[in-house]
ZAVEXSE-401411 format. One line per field, with one value per residue (C-alpha): residue in three letters; x, y, z; residue number from 1. Coordinates in steps of 0.1 Angstrom, whole numbers. Example, Ala and Ser with C-alpha at 12.3 -4.5 7.8 and 13.67 -1.06 7.14 Angstrom:
2
res	c(ala / ser)
x	c(123 / 137)
y	c(-45 / -11)
z	c(78 / 71)
n	c(1 / 2)
//
This chain:
629
res	c(met / thr / ala / val / ala / lys / pro / ala / pro / arg / gly / arg / glu / leu / gly / val / leu / thr / leu / gly / ala / leu / gly / ile / val / tyr / gly / asp / ile / gly / thr / ser / pro / leu / tyr / ala / leu / arg / glu / cys / phe / his / gly / val / his / gly / ile / ala / pro / thr / pro / asp / asn / ile / leu / gly / val / leu / ser / leu / ile / val / trp / ser / leu / ile / leu / ile / ile / ser / ile / lys / tyr / leu / val / phe / val / met / arg / ala / asp / asn / gly / gly / glu / gly / gly / val / leu / ala / leu / ile / ala / leu / val / ser / arg / gln / ala / asp / ala / ser / arg / arg / ser / arg / ala / ala / leu / ile / gly / val / gly / leu / phe / gly / ala / ala / leu / leu / tyr / gly / asp / gly / met / ile / thr / pro / ala / ile / ser / val / leu / ser / ala / val / glu / gly / leu / ala / ile / ala / thr / his / val / phe / glu / pro / tyr / val / val / pro / ile / thr / val / thr / ile / leu / ile / gly / val / phe / leu / ile / gln / ser / arg / gly / thr / ala / thr / val / gly / ala / met / phe / gly / pro / val / met / val / val / trp / phe / val / thr / leu / ala / val / leu / gly / val / ser / trp / ile / val / val / asn / pro / ser / val / phe / thr / ala / phe / asn / pro / ala / his / ala / val / ser / phe / phe / ala / arg / asn / gly / gly / his / ala / phe / ile / val / leu / gly / ser / val / phe / leu / val / val / thr / gly / gly / glu / ala / leu / tyr / ala / asp / met / gly / his / phe / gly / val / lys / pro / ile / arg / val / ala / trp / phe / ala / leu / ala / phe / pro / ala / leu / val / leu / asn / tyr / leu / gly / gln / gly / ala / met / leu / leu / gln / arg / pro / glu / ala / ala / ser / ser / pro / leu / phe / leu / met / ala / pro / gly / trp / ala / leu / tyr / pro / met / val / ile / leu / ala / thr / met / ala / ala / val / ile / ala / ser / gln / ala / leu / ile / ser / gly / val / phe / ser / met / thr / arg / gln / ala / met / leu / leu / gly / tyr / cys / pro / arg / met / gly / val / glu / his / thr / ser / ala / ser / his / gln / gly / gln / ile / tyr / ile / pro / gln / ile / asn / trp / ile / leu / met / val / ala / cys / val / gly / leu / val / ile / gly / phe / gly / ser / ser / thr / ala / met / ala / ala / ala / tyr / gly / ile / ala / val / ser / leu / thr / met / val / ile / thr / thr / leu / leu / thr / tyr / leu / val / ala / arg / gly / ser / trp / gly / ile / gly / arg / leu / thr / ala / ser / ala / leu / ala / ala / val / phe / leu / leu / leu / glu / phe / gly / phe / val / thr / ala / asn / leu / thr / lys / ile / leu / gln / gly / gly / trp / phe / pro / leu / thr / val / gly / ala / gly / ile / tyr / ile / leu / leu / ser / thr / trp / lys / gln / gly / arg / ala / leu / leu / ala / leu / arg / phe / val / asp / arg / leu / tyr / pro / leu / asp / lys / phe / leu / gly / asp / ile / ala / ala / thr / pro / pro / his / arg / val / thr / gly / thr / ala / val / phe / met / thr / ser / asn / ser / asp / gly / thr / pro / pro / thr / leu / leu / his / asn / leu / gln / his / asn / lys / ile / leu / his / glu / gln / ile / ile / leu / leu / thr / val / val / thr / leu / asp / thr / pro / thr / val / leu / pro / glu / glu / arg / val / thr / val / thr / pro / leu / gln / gln / gly / phe / ser / arg / val / arg / leu / cys / tyr / gly / phe / thr / glu / thr / pro / asp / val / pro / ser / ala / leu / glu / gln / ala / pro / phe / ala / gly / arg / pro / ile / val / leu / ala / asp / thr / thr / tyr / phe / leu / gly / thr / glu / thr / leu / leu / ala / thr / lys / arg / pro / gly / leu / pro / leu / trp / arg / glu / arg / leu / phe / val / leu / met / ser / arg / asn / ala / leu / arg / ala / thr / thr / phe / phe / arg / ile / arg / pro / glu / arg / val / val / glu / leu / gly / met / gln / val / glu / leu)
x	c(3 / 12 / 9 / -4 / 27 / 26 / 41 / 68 / 48 / 63 / 54 / 28 / 20 / 56 / 53 / 20 / 37 / 69 / 48 / 26 / 60 / 74 / 40 / 37 / 71 / 95 / 69 / 93 / 126 / 119 / 110 / 138 / 156 / 135 / 154 / 183 / 212 / 194 / 198 / 236 / 243 / 215 / 201 / 210 / 238 / 246 / 284 / 302 / 294 / 329 / 341 / 356 / 325 / 302 / 323 / 323 / 287 / 282 / 302 / 284 / 247 / 260 / 271 / 246 / 220 / 243 / 249 / 219 / 189 / 207 / 226 / 210 / 173 / 174 / 198 / 196 / 165 / 143 / 152 / 134 / 100 / 74 / 52 / 59 / 50 / 79 / 79 / 92 / 66 / 67 / 104 / 96 / 77 / 106 / 127 / 102 / 99 / 136 / 141 / 172 / 155 / 149 / 118 / 134 / 156 / 122 / 104 / 134 / 139 / 101 / 100 / 127 / 106 / 79 / 95 / 107 / 77 / 64 / 87 / 72 / 41 / 60 / 75 / 40 / 31 / 63 / 67 / 32 / 43 / 77 / 74 / 41 / 53 / 88 / 71 / 48 / 74 / 91 / 63 / 84 / 111 / 92 / 80 / 80 / 44 / 34 / 57 / 29 / 5 / 32 / 18 / -15 / -19 / 4 / -24 / -53 / -34 / -30 / -66 / -73 / -50 / -65 / -102 / -100 / -83 / -117 / -118 / -90 / -60 / -76 / -95 / -65 / -41 / -37 / -24 / 8 / 30 / 26 / 31 / 62 / 78 / 73 / 88 / 119 / 127 / 123 / 146 / 172 / 168 / 177 / 204 / 223 / 218 / 241 / 263 / 272 / 282 / 306 / 312 / 341 / 311 / 312 / 344 / 319 / 316 / 354 / 348 / 382 / 361 / 337 / 368 / 387 / 350 / 352 / 396 / 388 / 360 / 360 / 325 / 307 / 309 / 295 / 266 / 259 / 258 / 220 / 214 / 227 / 207 / 173 / 184 / 173 / 143 / 123 / 141 / 119 / 91 / 108 / 108 / 73 / 54 / 72 / 36 / 20 / 41 / 67 / 104 / 109 / 87 / 107 / 140 / 134 / 116 / 149 / 176 / 157 / 149 / 145 / 179 / 197 / 175 / 179 / 219 / 221 / 199 / 220 / 254 / 231 / 227 / 261 / 272 / 253 / 265 / 298 / 287 / 265 / 275 / 245 / 219 / 220 / 192 / 169 / 189 / 162 / 140 / 167 / 183 / 148 / 153 / 128 / 97 / 96 / 97 / 58 / 51 / 81 / 62 / 31 / 47 / 67 / 37 / 19 / 48 / 46 / 11 / 20 / 47 / 22 / -5 / 21 / 30 / -7 / -12 / 15 / 4 / -31 / -14 / 6 / -21 / -40 / -12 / -13 / -46 / -45 / -13 / -27 / -10 / -37 / -74 / -99 / -106 / -130 / -116 / -129 / -116 / -112 / -110 / -130 / -99 / -71 / -74 / -43 / -60 / -78 / -89 / -90 / -107 / -96 / -56 / -66 / -76 / -52 / -24 / -41 / -44 / -9 / 6 / -13 / 0 / 38 / 30 / 20 / 43 / 75 / 64 / 94 / 108 / 141 / 130 / 107 / 138 / 159 / 126 / 133 / 153 / 162 / 129 / 136 / 175 / 163 / 144 / 170 / 193 / 167 / 157 / 197 / 201 / 167 / 179 / 210 / 196 / 173 / 200 / 222 / 189 / 169 / 192 / 223 / 246 / 279 / 284 / 316 / 298 / 267 / 288 / 307 / 277 / 259 / 287 / 289 / 253 / 255 / 287 / 270 / 232 / 249 / 267 / 232 / 217 / 244 / 244 / 206 / 204 / 222 / 191 / 168 / 164 / 157 / 127 / 139 / 123 / 91 / 91 / 109 / 83 / 54 / 74 / 77 / 38 / 30 / 50 / 34 / 2 / 12 / 26 / 1 / -26 / -7 / 6 / -34 / -48 / -24 / -37 / -76 / -67 / -46 / -77 / -105 / -81 / -80 / -123 / -128 / -146 / -132 / -149 / -149 / -163 / -190 / -200 / -206 / -226 / -250 / -250 / -261 / -284 / -295 / -308 / -338 / -328 / -339 / -338 / -307 / -272 / -253 / -217 / -197 / -165 / -135 / -99 / -90 / -95 / -94 / -124 / -157 / -165 / -178 / -205 / -219 / -221 / -237 / -263 / -273 / -274 / -298 / -316 / -316 / -313 / -287 / -292 / -291 / -257 / -232 / -196 / -168 / -153 / -116 / -102 / -67 / -44 / -7 / 24 / 19 / 4 / -25 / -35 / -48 / -86 / -80 / -61 / -89 / -110 / -103 / -134 / -130 / -165 / -175 / -202 / -235 / -236 / -207 / -179 / -151 / -142 / -104 / -105 / -68 / -62 / -29 / -21 / -32 / -63 / -99 / -118 / -153 / -169 / -204 / -189 / -161 / -182 / -210 / -181 / -169 / -169 / -195 / -201 / -243 / -252 / -239 / -245 / -276 / -266 / -305 / -307 / -274 / -271 / -238 / -235 / -203 / -193 / -191 / -166 / -162 / -131 / -113 / -79 / -66 / -36 / -34 / 1 / 1 / 8 / 15 / -22 / -11 / -7 / -39 / -56 / -43 / -57 / -93 / -94 / -84 / -110 / -136 / -126 / -117 / -143 / -171 / -162 / -192 / -180 / -150 / -154 / -185 / -216 / -248 / -258 / -294 / -273 / -258 / -262 / -235 / -234 / -218 / -193 / -173 / -133 / -106 / -71)
y	c(-1 / 36 / 63 / 95 / 121 / 154 / 184 / 205 / 238 / 272 / 308 / 315 / 283 / 273 / 307 / 293 / 259 / 272 / 293 / 263 / 242 / 272 / 270 / 229 / 215 / 234 / 242 / 213 / 224 / 255 / 257 / 239 / 275 / 276 / 246 / 233 / 255 / 261 / 225 / 218 / 243 / 245 / 208 / 181 / 174 / 205 / 215 / 251 / 277 / 286 / 305 / 273 / 252 / 278 / 276 / 238 / 232 / 260 / 244 / 211 / 227 / 244 / 210 / 189 / 213 / 209 / 173 / 160 / 187 / 199 / 175 / 143 / 149 / 176 / 165 / 125 / 112 / 132 / 115 / 85 / 95 / 62 / 82 / 119 / 107 / 104 / 90 / 57 / 38 / 50 / 41 / 6 / 1 / 9 / -8 / -39 / -37 / -40 / -74 / -86 / -89 / -118 / -129 / -129 / -99 / -78 / -92 / -78 / -47 / -42 / -48 / -23 / 3 / -4 / -1 / 32 / 44 / 33 / 57 / 87 / 83 / 86 / 119 / 129 / 130 / 144 / 176 / 192 / 188 / 202 / 228 / 240 / 239 / 256 / 292 / 292 / 291 / 324 / 339 / 327 / 346 / 381 / 377 / 350 / 356 / 338 / 305 / 286 / 287 / 278 / 240 / 249 / 273 / 249 / 225 / 246 / 256 / 219 / 210 / 237 / 224 / 192 / 205 / 224 / 191 / 183 / 217 / 207 / 223 / 240 / 262 / 280 / 270 / 303 / 317 / 291 / 303 / 339 / 335 / 310 / 340 / 361 / 338 / 328 / 367 / 375 / 346 / 359 / 395 / 385 / 366 / 392 / 415 / 401 / 385 / 424 / 426 / 393 / 382 / 356 / 331 / 331 / 306 / 281 / 272 / 257 / 220 / 225 / 236 / 208 / 180 / 198 / 203 / 164 / 161 / 188 / 173 / 136 / 117 / 150 / 164 / 130 / 132 / 168 / 156 / 144 / 180 / 190 / 165 / 185 / 211 / 184 / 168 / 181 / 164 / 135 / 163 / 170 / 137 / 129 / 158 / 154 / 144 / 176 / 202 / 183 / 186 / 221 / 242 / 226 / 229 / 265 / 275 / 254 / 275 / 306 / 314 / 284 / 271 / 309 / 320 / 286 / 294 / 332 / 324 / 297 / 320 / 349 / 329 / 316 / 355 / 364 / 335 / 345 / 380 / 365 / 330 / 335 / 337 / 300 / 297 / 308 / 323 / 327 / 350 / 364 / 374 / 399 / 435 / 438 / 459 / 427 / 399 / 397 / 398 / 373 / 348 / 349 / 347 / 316 / 304 / 306 / 290 / 262 / 256 / 256 / 229 / 209 / 211 / 198 / 165 / 158 / 162 / 137 / 113 / 113 / 107 / 82 / 64 / 62 / 50 / 19 / 13 / 11 / -8 / -35 / -26 / -9 / -18 / 2 / 41 / 67 / 90 / 121 / 145 / 182 / 198 / 189 / 199 / 181 / 146 / 146 / 167 / 144 / 140 / 107 / 114 / 79 / 91 / 126 / 121 / 95 / 120 / 149 / 129 / 117 / 153 / 164 / 136 / 146 / 180 / 170 / 146 / 160 / 197 / 217 / 215 / 208 / 175 / 165 / 171 / 140 / 122 / 138 / 127 / 89 / 79 / 104 / 95 / 58 / 63 / 87 / 55 / 33 / 60 / 63 / 25 / 20 / 49 / 33 / 1 / 22 / 43 / 8 / -11 / 22 / 48 / 26 / 45 / 21 / 4 / 25 / 59 / 49 / 29 / 64 / 88 / 63 / 61 / 97 / 100 / 71 / 81 / 110 / 99 / 71 / 93 / 109 / 73 / 64 / 98 / 98 / 62 / 77 / 96 / 64 / 63 / 103 / 101 / 81 / 53 / 70 / 68 / 39 / 19 / 38 / 29 / -7 / -11 / 8 / -17 / -47 / -39 / -31 / -64 / -82 / -66 / -77 / -109 / -116 / -108 / -133 / -158 / -154 / -154 / -187 / -200 / -188 / -206 / -241 / -237 / -222 / -240 / -241 / -216 / -234 / -265 / -240 / -227 / -261 / -270 / -244 / -248 / -284 / -276 / -240 / -224 / -195 / -164 / -132 / -94 / -74 / -73 / -88 / -80 / -105 / -87 / -110 / -109 / -142 / -138 / -178 / -193 / -186 / -167 / -178 / -150 / -164 / -203 / -193 / -172 / -197 / -224 / -204 / -183 / -207 / -182 / -162 / -128 / -124 / -103 / -116 / -97 / -109 / -82 / -80 / -43 / -38 / -14 / -11 / 0 / 37 / 66 / 69 / 48 / 63 / 60 / 41 / 18 / 15 / -11 / -49 / -70 / -104 / -119 / -155 / -179 / -181 / -141 / -138 / -116 / -109 / -74 / -56 / -25 / -10 / 22 / 39 / 40 / 77 / 74 / 65 / 37 / 44 / 13 / 23 / 50 / 28 / 2 / 22 / 34 / 1 / -13 / -41 / -54 / -44 / -49 / -17 / -14 / 4 / 13 / 12 / -24 / -38 / -53 / -61 / -92 / -91 / -117 / -108 / -133 / -142 / -149 / -175 / -176 / -212 / -230 / -244 / -233 / -198 / -167 / -169 / -173 / -135 / -120 / -137 / -123 / -89 / -95 / -104 / -72 / -51 / -68 / -61 / -27 / -21 / 5 / -14 / -24 / -8 / 27 / 23 / 12 / 39 / 15 / 24 / 6 / 0 / -19 / -46 / -78 / -93 / -131 / -143 / -171 / -183 / -188 / -205 / -186)
z	c(0 / -9 / 20 / 5 / 3 / 18 / -4 / 9 / 20 / 7 / 11 / 37 / 41 / 53 / 78 / 90 / 99 / 114 / 134 / 146 / 151 / 172 / 195 / 197 / 188 / 208 / 239 / 260 / 248 / 250 / 286 / 296 / 306 / 334 / 351 / 334 / 347 / 381 / 388 / 375 / 403 / 430 / 424 / 449 / 428 / 424 / 417 / 430 / 403 / 400 / 363 / 352 / 365 / 347 / 316 / 314 / 320 / 296 / 273 / 278 / 272 / 236 / 222 / 233 / 218 / 185 / 183 / 195 / 186 / 159 / 139 / 153 / 151 / 129 / 102 / 105 / 125 / 108 / 74 / 83 / 77 / 75 / 46 / 63 / 99 / 126 / 166 / 177 / 168 / 133 / 134 / 144 / 111 / 88 / 107 / 106 / 70 / 63 / 42 / 58 / 93 / 107 / 122 / 156 / 152 / 142 / 172 / 194 / 179 / 178 / 219 / 222 / 202 / 221 / 254 / 240 / 233 / 267 / 284 / 269 / 288 / 320 / 304 / 294 / 332 / 347 / 316 / 323 / 363 / 364 / 337 / 354 / 383 / 377 / 363 / 395 / 414 / 400 / 424 / 451 / 440 / 436 / 473 / 500 / 504 / 479 / 491 / 506 / 474 / 447 / 449 / 452 / 422 / 402 / 406 / 400 / 367 / 358 / 366 / 342 / 313 / 314 / 318 / 284 / 268 / 253 / 231 / 213 / 206 / 175 / 204 / 216 / 189 / 171 / 204 / 207 / 181 / 189 / 229 / 222 / 197 / 226 / 251 / 227 / 219 / 256 / 261 / 239 / 253 / 284 / 271 / 254 / 283 / 305 / 277 / 274 / 304 / 304 / 265 / 279 / 278 / 242 / 247 / 260 / 222 / 227 / 238 / 256 / 288 / 291 / 285 / 311 / 332 / 336 / 345 / 372 / 388 / 383 / 392 / 406 / 366 / 354 / 382 / 369 / 331 / 344 / 349 / 316 / 295 / 311 / 279 / 251 / 269 / 240 / 215 / 209 / 201 / 172 / 156 / 166 / 155 / 124 / 107 / 118 / 104 / 79 / 83 / 64 / 91 / 121 / 108 / 100 / 135 / 152 / 133 / 127 / 164 / 186 / 189 / 185 / 217 / 235 / 229 / 240 / 269 / 286 / 279 / 293 / 328 / 328 / 320 / 352 / 376 / 367 / 380 / 407 / 414 / 445 / 418 / 413 / 428 / 402 / 374 / 344 / 369 / 386 / 348 / 348 / 364 / 394 / 373 / 346 / 372 / 372 / 339 / 331 / 358 / 334 / 305 / 318 / 328 / 296 / 280 / 302 / 297 / 259 / 266 / 285 / 261 / 233 / 255 / 262 / 224 / 220 / 244 / 223 / 189 / 202 / 222 / 188 / 166 / 194 / 191 / 156 / 152 / 176 / 210 / 231 / 237 / 220 / 235 / 229 / 206 / 199 / 167 / 185 / 147 / 111 / 93 / 110 / 122 / 143 / 170 / 191 / 225 / 244 / 276 / 297 / 286 / 298 / 330 / 338 / 331 / 352 / 381 / 373 / 371 / 404 / 424 / 411 / 422 / 454 / 458 / 451 / 463 / 438 / 406 / 419 / 439 / 408 / 384 / 399 / 378 / 350 / 322 / 326 / 302 / 276 / 275 / 272 / 245 / 223 / 229 / 211 / 187 / 176 / 174 / 154 / 130 / 126 / 112 / 91 / 77 / 68 / 54 / 35 / 28 / 15 / 41 / 43 / 74 / 84 / 81 / 100 / 125 / 130 / 133 / 156 / 179 / 183 / 196 / 216 / 234 / 245 / 251 / 270 / 292 / 300 / 309 / 330 / 349 / 350 / 364 / 399 / 402 / 410 / 446 / 445 / 419 / 389 / 396 / 381 / 349 / 348 / 366 / 343 / 313 / 326 / 336 / 303 / 288 / 302 / 289 / 251 / 248 / 268 / 248 / 214 / 223 / 238 / 206 / 187 / 208 / 206 / 172 / 172 / 196 / 166 / 139 / 155 / 156 / 123 / 95 / 63 / 38 / 6 / 27 / 46 / 9 / -9 / 23 / 15 / -22 / -10 / 12 / 3 / 36 / 34 / 19 / 35 / 15 / 23 / 34 / 61 / 71 / 95 / 106 / 112 / 118 / 98 / 64 / 55 / 72 / 79 / 106 / 139 / 138 / 103 / 119 / 151 / 131 / 106 / 136 / 154 / 131 / 100 / 75 / 54 / 40 / 2 / 4 / 27 / 35 / 53 / 62 / 76 / 87 / 87 / 100 / 81 / 90 / 69 / 81 / 56 / 27 / -9 / -14 / -41 / -23 / 7 / -4 / -24 / -29 / -37 / -50 / -38 / -48 / -31 / -29 / -7 / -11 / 10 / 17 / 31 / 43 / 50 / 70 / 82 / 115 / 118 / 103 / 122 / 105 / 95 / 79 / 67 / 49 / 34 / 23 / 8 / -15 / -24 / -62 / -54 / -93 / -98 / -60 / -41 / -7 / 9 / 47 / 58 / 50 / 60 / 95 / 110 / 129 / 155 / 181 / 216 / 232 / 268 / 278 / 302 / 314 / 315 / 322 / 283 / 266 / 256 / 280 / 315 / 337 / 352 / 316 / 302 / 332 / 325 / 292 / 299 / 324 / 292 / 270 / 292 / 295 / 255 / 237 / 220 / 184 / 171 / 183 / 172 / 135 / 138 / 130 / 142 / 175 / 157 / 130 / 151 / 160 / 182 / 190 / 221 / 225 / 254 / 244 / 268 / 263)
n	c(1 / 2 / 3 / 4 / 5 / 6 / 7 / 8 / 9 / 10 / 11 / 12 / 13 / 14 / 15 / 16 / 17 / 18 / 19 / 20 / 21 / 22 / 23 / 24 / 25 / 26 / 27 / 28 / 29 / 30 / 31 / 32 / 33 / 34 / 35 / 36 / 37 / 38 / 39 / 40 / 41 / 42 / 43 / 44 / 45 / 46 / 47 / 48 / 49 / 50 / 51 / 52 / 53 / 54 / 55 / 56 / 57 / 58 / 59 / 60 / 61 / 62 / 63 / 64 / 65 / 66 / 67 / 68 / 69 / 70 / 71 / 72 / 73 / 74 / 75 / 76 / 77 / 78 / 79 / 80 / 81 / 82 / 83 / 84 / 85 / 86 / 87 / 88 / 89 / 90 / 91 / 92 / 93 / 94 / 95 / 96 / 97 / 98 / 99 / 100 / 101 / 102 / 103 / 104 / 105 / 106 / 107 / 108 / 109 / 110 / 111 / 112 / 113 / 114 / 115 / 116 / 117 / 118 / 119 / 120 / 121 / 122 / 123 / 124 / 125 / 126 / 127 / 128 / 129 / 130 / 131 / 132 / 133 / 134 / 135 / 136 / 137 / 138 / 139 / 140 / 141 / 142 / 143 / 144 / 145 / 146 / 147 / 148 / 149 / 150 / 151 / 152 / 153 / 154 / 155 / 156 / 157 / 158 / 159 / 160 / 161 / 162 / 163 / 164 / 165 / 166 / 167 / 168 / 169 / 170 / 171 / 172 / 173 / 174 / 175 / 176 / 177 / 178 / 179 / 180 / 181 / 182 / 183 / 184 / 185 / 186 / 187 / 188 / 189 / 190 / 191 / 192 / 193 / 194 / 195 / 196 / 197 / 198 / 199 / 200 / 201 / 202 / 203 / 204 / 205 / 206 / 207 / 208 / 209 / 210 / 211 / 212 / 213 / 214 / 215 / 216 / 217 / 218 / 219 / 220 / 221 / 222 / 223 / 224 / 225 / 226 / 227 / 228 / 229 / 230 / 231 / 232 / 233 / 234 / 235 / 236 / 237 / 238 / 239 / 240 / 241 / 242 / 243 / 244 / 245 / 246 / 247 / 248 / 249 / 250 / 251 / 252 / 253 / 254 / 255 / 256 / 257 / 258 / 259 / 260 / 261 / 262 / 263 / 264 / 265 / 266 / 267 / 268 / 269 / 270 / 271 / 272 / 273 / 274 / 275 / 276 / 277 / 278 / 279 / 280 / 281 / 282 / 283 / 284 / 285 / 286 / 287 / 288 / 289 / 290 / 291 / 292 / 293 / 294 / 295 / 296 / 297 / 298 / 299 / 300 / 301 / 302 / 303 / 304 / 305 / 306 / 307 / 308 / 309 / 310 / 311 / 312 / 313 / 314 / 315 / 316 / 317 / 318 / 319 / 320 / 321 / 322 / 323 / 324 / 325 / 326 / 327 / 328 / 329 / 330 / 331 / 332 / 333 / 334 / 335 / 336 / 337 / 338 / 339 / 340 / 341 / 342 / 343 / 344 / 345 / 346 / 347 / 348 / 349 / 350 / 351 / 352 / 353 / 354 / 355 / 356 / 357 / 358 / 359 / 360 / 361 / 362 / 363 / 364 / 365 / 366 / 367 / 368 / 369 / 370 / 371 / 372 / 373 / 374 / 375 / 376 / 377 / 378 / 379 / 380 / 381 / 382 / 383 / 384 / 385 / 386 / 387 / 388 / 389 / 390 / 391 / 392 / 393 / 394 / 395 / 396 / 397 / 398 / 399 / 400 / 401 / 402 / 403 / 404 / 405 / 406 / 407 / 408 / 409 / 410 / 411 / 412 / 413 / 414 / 415 / 416 / 417 / 418 / 419 / 420 / 421 / 422 / 423 / 424 / 425 / 426 / 427 / 428 / 429 / 430 / 431 / 432 / 433 / 434 / 435 / 436 / 437 / 438 / 439 / 440 / 441 / 442 / 443 / 444 / 445 / 446 / 447 / 448 / 449 / 450 / 451 / 452 / 453 / 454 / 455 / 456 / 457 / 458 / 459 / 460 / 461 / 462 / 463 / 464 / 465 / 466 / 467 / 468 / 469 / 470 / 471 / 472 / 473 / 474 / 475 / 476 / 477 / 478 / 479 / 480 / 481 / 482 / 483 / 484 / 485 / 486 / 487 / 488 / 489 / 490 / 491 / 492 / 493 / 494 / 495 / 496 / 497 / 498 / 499 / 500 / 501 / 502 / 503 / 504 / 505 / 506 / 507 / 508 / 509 / 510 / 511 / 512 / 513 / 514 / 515 / 516 / 517 / 518 / 519 / 520 / 521 / 522 / 523 / 524 / 525 / 526 / 527 / 528 / 529 / 530 / 531 / 532 / 533 / 534 / 535 / 536 / 537 / 538 / 539 / 540 / 541 / 542 / 543 / 544 / 545 / 546 / 547 / 548 / 549 / 550 / 551 / 552 / 553 / 554 / 555 / 556 / 557 / 558 / 559 / 560 / 561 / 562 / 563 / 564 / 565 / 566 / 567 / 568 / 569 / 570 / 571 / 572 / 573 / 574 / 575 / 576 / 577 / 578 / 579 / 580 / 581 / 582 / 583 / 584 / 585 / 586 / 587 / 588 / 589 / 590 / 591 / 592 / 593 / 594 / 595 / 596 / 597 / 598 / 599 / 600 / 601 / 602 / 603 / 604 / 605 / 606 / 607 / 608 / 609 / 610 / 611 / 612 / 613 / 614 / 615 / 616 / 617 / 618 / 619 / 620 / 621 / 622 / 623 / 624 / 625 / 626 / 627 / 628 / 629)
//
């Protein structure tokens, strides 16, 4: 199947998309100046803000932004697009299609990639909490009167953010770009105002400062690397949001504004610390003059809310991809925009994220304490992305082994350093995203393997279709007018619902459609490739509907447009027959008993197929059956 290609934007369209990319893609990385440099010098593992240490940390920050964001993601990783879509799940699809991958190696690669996707759920919980909390803490810098109210104010803002999710990003989307433009310009202006005081901070571009920082501080410098990583935590969003904006707008937004503004601000924070080392407790807010502190807090809070919105929307999109690729039970997906299919809202995920974010703010109490939990999930995902991109470069781009290995080695050297440094923070809070990631991975893999086991159990009970057609030809049952659609995941045998219907009702409809809905590992499917109709005997047809992993299935609409020879579908005269399975966990060979029980529990709470496939309930007949796993 062929994915729908998106033309490269130009002119006004490029400007609009670039503005949108500033608001959505760079919301997370754009709010890192709120806490990143502070944690290097004032956090739990902070190092003394001496001139040599300041220049060393600045050098690490600048080169992390250059190597990880500018070169790795913007130049190389974003070449690995799956029909224009990015993200870990899209990368998994690219790797799994490579011809030289064995079945076992594909399973291993998919498992690793799936764990990387699971880790991003932990990031989706921590990012809104730490971003908003860091911004609100600026009030305590202005006056100690606000200190007791920082956590309540943060919780109130977060609850408000999640309450408006049902309205969709389109409601406030027009504000995102302009606000983030003001934010990045403000970051740059504040940075320049201090750089002119001490322009020696530009020497941080010399990597020798980073090398001498490690030589001077040894193990402590290595631990500080975990805080340096906070400057690139939004890197995965660049790749994940590629399908929403395209490669060019994201690159333009980064190199034209986001990157220079961030570098200037970090250098400005460093220049201020060279003059006032005591300002390490909150360098970003203390850069601003006294009269601008309250406006700065308001602007920072708005930027933090935008960063939160970006991560929340990303989790919604990833969850829908997981559902359509068969890694997650069906959930209710609400489309919040008539023109952009990527703007969706998933109520169950929204409320889970809200409870987690509020719990994190109350549990940790400060952004400094929460910073210990932040970074490990993203750093592990970055390593996984590098490994998978290396495989794509070797298998699909035709890059030589030596060249691809050299590039991957440079990125992995730095990223493994980040991972190892973040592992030192496990007891201080790093356990949280790892626990969330492990839990999500168990759920996703259990659902995938459980569905495969259920399909295997159905295969054992399938009645050959050719034999069934021969039986009804020999002994014709009573036929009634209309069309019957029997949905089945197996495209070979006779659907059990068809056998049950004939056994109990003793009739068949004049037109019988055996329908299989397939989600491909491409983002979208061309309209002319959506439906495949195979005529059979006795008024039967086998129909295969194909959707990309970013599309929402609409079975009635697709059938209405299907090319049935001489017998078009009349929706008002069509009945859908679906099976309602009662699943029983057993000790039969298959999954461990505890995973079978988990799969049964997930199945009971999955969204009804009629809702997921947009089938009107009054046109559905459900036939129950019991299946032992």
